[in-house]
Z-matrix of the N, CA and C atoms (Angstrom, degrees):
N
C 1 1.416
C 2 1.497 1 110.25
N 3 1.294 2 116.42 1 150.57
C 4 1.438 3 120.15 2 -179.57
C 5 1.507 4 109.50 3 -102.05
N 6 1.327 5 115.59 4 170.14
C 7 1.452 6 120.98 5 177.16
C 8 1.495 7 111.85 6 -83.81
N 9 1.340 8 118.50 7 0.29
C 10 1.462 9 120.54 8 179.78
C 11 1.489 10 109.21 9 -67.03
N 12 1.331 11 116.94 10 130.46
C 13 1.462 12 119.49 11 -179.28
C 14 1.554 13 109.50 12 -64.37
N 15 1.303 14 114.49 13 148.61
C 16 1.448 15 120.88 14 177.74
C 17 1.510 16 110.83 15 -80.12
N 18 1.321 17 116.18 16 140.73
C 19 1.461 18 120.02 17 172.71
C 20 1.509 19 107.18 18 -72.11
N 21 1.296 20 115.97 19 167.70
C 22 1.450 21 122.15 20 178.16
C 23 1.534 22 111.81 21 -58.61
N 24 1.328 23 116.61 22 -45.66
C 25 1.485 24 119.14 23 -179.05
C 26 1.525 25 111.48 24 -69.14
N 27 1.343 26 118.40 25 -33.74
C 28 1.452 27 120.99 26 176.01
C 29 1.499 28 110.93 27 -64.10
N 30 1.335 29 116.03 28 -41.84
C 31 1.462 30 119.36 29 179.25
C 32 1.526 31 110.80 30 -67.40
N 33 1.354 32 116.32 31 -37.38
C 34 1.443 33 119.05 32 177.74
C 35 1.518 34 112.03 33 -63.16
N 36 1.335 35 116.25 34 -40.53
C 37 1.469 36 118.20 35 178.89
C 38 1.496 37 110.86 36 -64.48
N 39 1.336 38 117.51 37 -44.86
C 40 1.482 39 119.32 38 179.51
C 41 1.532 40 110.35 39 -63.90
N 42 1.313 41 117.47 40 -34.73
C 43 1.489 42 119.35 41 179.28
C 44 1.517 43 111.56 42 -72.38
N 45 1.329 44 116.41 43 -26.90
C 46 1.463 45 119.73 44 -176.98
C 47 1.498 46 113.31 45 -87.19
N 48 1.342 47 117.87 46 -29.25
C 49 1.460 48 121.06 47 178.57
C 50 1.540 49 110.99 48 -62.61
N 51 1.315 50 116.36 49 131.07
C 52 1.445 51 118.95 50 179.12
C 53 1.536 52 112.10 51 -76.31
N 54 1.311 53 116.54 52 156.93
C 55 1.468 54 120.55 53 177.26
C 56 1.527 55 107.86 54 -86.09
N 57 1.338 56 115.06 55 121.82
C 58 1.447 57 120.74 56 173.45
C 59 1.517 58 114.11 57 97.35
N 60 1.329 59 113.68 58 144.57
C 61 1.461 60 122.38 59 -176.62
C 62 1.534 61 112.38 60 -60.61
N 63 1.311 62 117.26 61 -34.72
C 64 1.477 63 120.63 62 -177.44
C 65 1.551 64 111.60 63 -61.97
N 66 1.288 65 115.65 64 -23.32
C 67 1.478 66 120.56 65 -178.87
C 68 1.514 67 113.16 66 -106.68
N 69 1.329 68 118.55 67 16.03
C 70 1.441 69 124.05 68 -175.21
C 71 1.558 70 111.34 69 -49.57
N 72 1.330 71 114.26 70 144.96
C 73 1.472 72 120.75 71 -177.78
C 74 1.540 73 106.87 72 -117.89
N 75 1.304 74 116.42 73 138.52
C 76 1.471 75 120.76 74 -179.58
C 77 1.543 76 111.10 75 -70.35
N 78 1.296 77 115.24 76 156.08
C 79 1.464 78 121.73 77 176.31
C 80 1.540 79 109.09 78 -59.37
N 81 1.334 80 116.02 79 -41.92
C 82 1.455 81 120.86 80 179.86
C 83 1.541 82 111.47 81 -61.18
N 84 1.305 83 117.10 82 -44.63
C 85 1.446 84 119.91 83 -179.15
C 86 1.530 85 111.17 84 -68.89
N 87 1.349 86 117.41 85 -39.32
C 88 1.432 87 122.75 86 178.31
C 89 1.514 88 110.12 87 -61.24
N 90 1.329 89 116.50 88 -46.59
C 91 1.467 90 120.82 89 179.55
C 92 1.541 91 110.70 90 -62.60
N 93 1.300 92 116.60 91 -40.41
C 94 1.460 93 122.93 92 178.53
C 95 1.536 94 110.44 93 -61.10
N 96 1.332 95 116.49 94 -48.24
C 97 1.449 96 121.76 95 -177.88
C 98 1.537 97 111.78 96 -63.99
N 99 1.339 98 116.15 97 -33.71
C 100 1.475 99 119.93 98 -176.54
C 101 1.536 100 112.98 99 -96.66
N 102 1.327 101 115.27 100 -2.16
C 103 1.502 102 120.88 101 179.27
C 104 1.510 103 112.33 102 58.10
N 105 1.331 104 116.39 103 41.79
C 106 1.476 105 121.25 104 173.42
C 107 1.509 106 108.54 105 -136.67
N 108 1.348 107 116.21 106 157.89
C 109 1.447 108 117.48 107 -174.38
C 110 1.537 109 112.11 108 -73.63
N 111 1.330 110 115.12 109 158.02
C 112 1.463 111 121.90 110 -175.66
C 113 1.518 112 112.93 111 -58.73
N 114 1.317 113 116.27 112 -39.05
C 115 1.462 114 120.27 113 -178.99
C 116 1.534 115 110.76 114 -61.00
N 117 1.339 116 115.42 115 -43.55
C 118 1.472 117 118.95 116 178.85
C 119 1.521 118 111.31 117 -64.33
N 120 1.335 119 116.96 118 -42.66
C 121 1.478 120 120.21 119 179.18
C 122 1.516 121 108.33 120 -61.64
N 123 1.324 122 116.39 121 -46.70
C 124 1.485 123 119.82 122 -179.62
C 125 1.523 124 111.24 123 -58.96
N 126 1.299 125 118.26 124 -42.91
C 127 1.485 126 121.77 125 179.66
C 128 1.520 127 111.62 126 -64.79
N 129 1.340 128 115.84 127 -41.84
C 130 1.443 129 119.33 128 -179.89
C 131 1.542 130 111.43 129 -67.61
N 132 1.310 131 116.21 130 -41.21
C 133 1.471 132 120.35 131 178.94
C 134 1.541 133 108.49 132 -63.52
N 135 1.311 134 118.45 133 -42.42
C 136 1.466 135 121.88 134 179.54
C 137 1.516 136 109.19 135 -62.04
N 138 1.308 137 117.31 136 -43.02
C 139 1.486 138 119.74 137 177.69
C 140 1.512 139 112.79 138 -63.34
N 141 1.336 140 117.71 139 -40.90
C 142 1.453 141 122.80 140 178.54
C 143 1.532 142 109.27 141 -62.69
N 144 1.309 143 116.59 142 -42.09
C 145 1.468 144 119.61 143 178.80
C 146 1.536 145 111.34 144 -63.80
N 147 1.326 146 116.85 145 -40.39
C 148 1.459 147 121.22 146 179.02
C 149 1.522 148 110.54 147 -62.82
N 150 1.327 149 114.52 148 -29.35
C 151 1.487 150 119.93 149 179.99
C 152 1.531 151 112.10 150 -87.13
N 153 1.337 152 116.23 151 2.82
C 154 1.451 153 119.98 152 172.58
C 155 1.520 154 116.65 153 100.14
N 156 1.300 155 117.17 154 4.70
C 157 1.471 156 118.82 155 179.38
C 158 1.542 157 108.20 156 -72.36
N 159 1.293 158 117.39 157 139.58
C 160 1.459 159 122.96 158 -174.40
C 161 1.538 160 111.05 159 -83.74
N 162 1.309 161 114.67 160 78.84
C 163 1.485 162 119.48 161 179.89
C 164 1.544 163 105.74 162 -113.27
N 165 1.306 164 113.35 163 120.79
C 166 1.469 165 120.08 164 178.05
C 167 1.514 166 110.19 165 -102.94
N 168 1.332 167 113.88 166 165.82
C 169 1.462 168 118.16 167 175.51
C 170 1.476 169 109.08 168 -143.44
N 171 1.294 170 115.66 169 149.70
C 172 1.458 171 124.43 170 177.35
C 173 1.494 172 107.83 171 -120.52
N 174 1.300 173 118.67 172 110.55
C 175 1.454 174 123.54 173 -173.91
C 176 1.513 175 114.06 174 -89.05
N 177 1.322 176 117.08 175 3.41
C 178 1.450 177 120.99 176 178.81
C 179 1.518 178 109.22 177 -77.89
N 180 1.327 179 116.67 178 170.89
C 181 1.468 180 121.47 179 175.77
C 182 1.527 181 110.20 180 -50.02
N 183 1.299 182 116.76 181 139.26
C 184 1.469 183 123.33 182 -178.37
C 185 1.550 184 112.33 183 59.50
N 186 1.292 185 114.98 184 28.42
C 187 1.469 186 119.66 185 179.05
C 188 1.508 187 110.99 186 -86.23
N 189 1.295 188 114.52 187 -164.21
C 190 1.474 189 119.56 188 -178.30
C 191 1.505 190 109.43 189 164.10
N 192 1.343 191 114.09 190 -164.44
C 193 1.456 192 122.28 191 179.84
C 194 1.526 193 111.26 192 -108.72
N 195 1.297 194 114.77 193 157.08
C 196 1.479 195 119.24 194 -176.99
C 197 1.530 196 108.17 195 -164.67
N 198 1.303 197 115.17 196 164.93
C 199 1.471 198 120.93 197 173.40
C 200 1.512 199 108.21 198 -85.50
N 201 1.297 200 117.20 199 128.29
C 202 1.481 201 122.20 200 -177.98
C 203 1.518 202 108.37 201 -70.57
N 204 1.335 203 115.25 202 129.85
C 205 1.495 204 118.62 203 179.07
C 206 1.523 205 111.88 204 -126.74
N 207 1.337 206 118.16 205 -17.67
C 208 1.483 207 118.95 206 -179.47
C 209 1.509 208 111.19 207 -117.15
N 210 1.306 209 113.23 208 162.91
C 211 1.467 210 120.12 209 176.65
C 212 1.529 211 110.30 210 -61.70
N 213 1.356 212 116.22 211 -41.24
C 214 1.424 213 120.93 212 179.96
C 215 1.546 214 111.61 213 -60.27
N 216 1.323 215 116.79 214 -45.16
C 217 1.457 216 121.91 215 178.55
C 218 1.554 217 109.75 216 -63.47
N 219 1.328 218 117.67 217 -40.29
C 220 1.453 219 121.03 218 178.60
C 221 1.518 220 110.65 219 -60.46
N 222 1.329 221 117.15 220 -50.73
C 223 1.462 222 120.01 221 -176.79
C 224 1.515 223 113.46 222 -71.08
N 225 1.329 224 117.84 223 -32.19
C 226 1.449 225 120.29 224 174.71
C 227 1.518 226 110.64 225 -62.42
N 228 1.344 227 116.39 226 -41.31
C 229 1.456 228 121.31 227 178.46
C 230 1.531 229 111.31 228 -65.50
N 231 1.319 230 116.28 229 -47.97
C 232 1.493 231 121.05 230 178.05
C 233 1.509 232 109.84 231 -59.45
N 234 1.319 233 118.87 232 -46.87
C 235 1.470 234 122.69 233 -179.08
C 236 1.543 235 111.48 234 -62.36
N 237 1.317 236 117.42 235 -42.41
C 238 1.447 237 122.01 236 179.43
C 239 1.527 238 111.09 237 -63.58
N 240 1.325 239 116.10 238 -44.64
C 241 1.462 240 119.27 239 176.85
C 242 1.521 241 112.35 240 -65.78
N 243 1.343 242 116.83 241 -37.03
C 244 1.444 243 119.55 242 179.23
C 245 1.541 244 111.96 243 -66.08
N 246 1.330 245 115.71 244 -38.94
C 247 1.471 246 119.59 245 176.02
C 248 1.503 247 111.09 246 -61.69
N 249 1.337 248 117.70 247 -39.69
C 250 1.452 249 121.75 248 179.22
C 251 1.528 250 110.11 249 -64.97
N 252 1.320 251 117.13 250 -42.87
C 253 1.471 252 121.05 251 177.33
C 254 1.512 253 110.35 252 -61.66
N 255 1.328 254 116.89 253 -45.28
C 256 1.494 255 120.45 254 179.99
C 257 1.506 256 111.18 255 -61.65
N 258 1.333 257 116.46 256 -40.64
C 259 1.468 258 120.15 257 179.17
C 260 1.536 259 111.30 258 -64.64
N 261 1.286 260 115.68 259 -43.10
C 262 1.493 261 120.32 260 178.25
C 263 1.549 262 109.59 261 -63.82
N 264 1.327 263 117.02 262 -41.42
C 265 1.469 264 120.49 263 -179.95
C 266 1.509 265 110.96 264 -63.81
N 267 1.314 266 117.76 265 -38.34
C 268 1.446 267 121.85 266 178.29
C 269 1.538 268 110.77 267 -63.15
N 270 1.314 269 116.53 268 -40.26
C 271 1.454 270 121.06 269 175.31
C 272 1.505 271 112.53 270 -63.05
N 273 1.341 272 117.04 271 -44.12
C 274 1.445 273 122.03 272 178.80
C 275 1.521 274 109.20 273 -61.80
N 276 1.333 275 117.56 274 -44.90
C 277 1.479 276 121.25 275 -179.64
C 278 1.518 277 110.29 276 -61.44
N 279 1.311 278 118.42 277 -40.05
C 280 1.459 279 121.89 278 178.97
C 281 1.515 280 110.17 279 -65.35
N 282 1.304 281 118.05 280 -43.05
C 283 1.449 282 121.49 281 179.19
C 284 1.535 283 111.65 282 -65.27
N 285 1.329 284 115.52 283 -38.32
C 286 1.488 285 118.77 284 -177.33
C 287 1.509 286 112.19 285 -66.85
N 288 1.306 287 119.08 286 -15.14
C 289 1.443 288 120.74 287 177.21
C 290 1.555 289 110.81 288 -66.06
N 291 1.289 290 116.94 289 -14.22
C 292 1.445 291 124.32 290 179.99
C 293 1.562 292 113.61 291 -108.11
N 294 1.300 293 115.47 292 7.43
C 295 1.453 294 117.47 293 -172.15
C 296 1.520 295 114.22 294 -63.02
N 297 1.333 296 118.65 295 -27.74
C 298 1.460 297 120.71 296 -179.12
C 299 1.534 298 110.52 297 -63.66
N 300 1.315 299 118.85 298 -20.86
C 301 1.456 300 122.45 299 179.19
C 302 1.553 301 111.75 300 -75.95
N 303 1.293 302 116.21 301 -16.09
C 304 1.440 303 120.01 302 -171.69
C 305 1.548 304 111.01 303 -126.57
N 306 1.318 305 117.01 304 116.66
C 307 1.443 306 121.20 305 179.83
C 308 1.541 307 107.06 306 -82.24
N 309 1.333 308 113.76 307 142.90
C 310 1.463 309 119.25 308 174.63
C 311 1.484 310 110.02 309 -75.20
N 312 1.304 311 115.98 310 138.21
C 313 1.507 312 120.76 311 178.66
C 314 1.466 313 112.17 312 -98.21
């Protein structure tokens, strides 16, 4: 976490997120409760995560977001994000096999 003060909406999101995966709240419900659109909530949550706030997400059916409280939740979140990074890197590597066809401008 950084020393940057939280905005009002950032604090509201952190106060609204439940503790633990079992209580995860959907993006739709969170946006409804805070009266802001899902895209804005998603962007704010992403920014909070980049700043080190322990926000986990469960992308399975009936999943949602939550404050990480256990070691298992922490490592599940890290592993899920790492798999996403690896998948994106594999796509980049596949695309780069064709880079000689395209000159950089």
